[in-house]
Structure formats: C-alpha cells, structure tokens
C-alpha positions in Angstrom: 122.3 19.6 117.8 118.9 19.1 119.3 118.6 15.9 121.6 115.2 14.0 122.0 114.6 11.0 124.3 116.8 8.6 122.1 117.4 10.2 118.8 119.6 13.3 118.0 118.6 15.6 115.2 120.4 18.9 114.1 118.7 22.2 114.6 115.6 22.6 112.1 115.2 18.9 112.2 112.7 16.6 114.0 112.5 12.9 114.3 109.7 11.0 112.8 108.7 7.4 112.4 106.9 8.1 109.1 109.3 10.6 107.2 108.4 12.5 104.1 110.6 14.0 101.4 113.0 16.6 102.3 112.9 19.5 99.8 116.5 20.9 98.7 117.3 24.4 97.7 117.5 23.0 94.1 114.0 21.2 94.3 112.1 22.7 97.1 108.9 20.9 96.5 110.0 17.2 95.7 107.4 14.8 94.8 107.3 11.8 97.1 106.5 8.3 95.7 106.2 6.8 99.1 103.6 7.6 101.8 106.3 6.9 104.6 110.1 6.7 104.5 112.1 5.3 106.9 112.3 6.9 110.4 114.6 9.5 111.0 115.5 13.2 111.2 113.9 15.5 108.6 113.6 19.2 107.9 110.9 21.2 109.8 108.3 22.7 107.9 109.5 25.9 106.0 113.1 24.7 105.8 115.0 22.6 103.1 118.4 20.6 102.8 120.8 23.3 102.1 124.1 22.6 100.1 125.7 21.6 103.3 123.2 19.0 104.2 121.7 21.0 107.1 118.0 22.2 107.2 117.7 26.0 106.3 115.1 28.6 105.5 114.6 28.2 101.7 115.2 32.2 101.4 118.7 31.3 102.9 119.5 29.0 99.9 122.3 30.4 97.6 120.6 32.0 94.2 117.2 31.9 95.6 115.2 34.6 94.0 
C-alpha cells in the first residue's frame, strides 16, 4: 500500500479528486459517461483492474492476447 498525505492507495494506484473510469481485464478501454467521478484511488496509466481488484498491467491479465 502506498501512503499519501491523507489517503492510502494500493500499488499502481493514485488518489485523484476527479477520477476517471478504470479499465478492467474484461474491458480495458471503458466508455466514461461522466467527466469527473468521485474522489478516490484509481489505476495508474497503463494498468487496469485485475480479477482480484488490484491494478495490474494489461499484459498480466488472464487470457490477455
């Protein structure tokens, strides 16, 4: 876990006050219908939410081709 000033995010995540849409292994490039999502920890660029909920490189996803 990475510790910031007030918020703790897991590895490969960053806290932002204007979150986007995290990609997943099943849907790496989701379509966001909202410009800003609620503040929170979001996957860093180049990573997606894996099956276990952690942010991982897309290449590490099961069944990635």
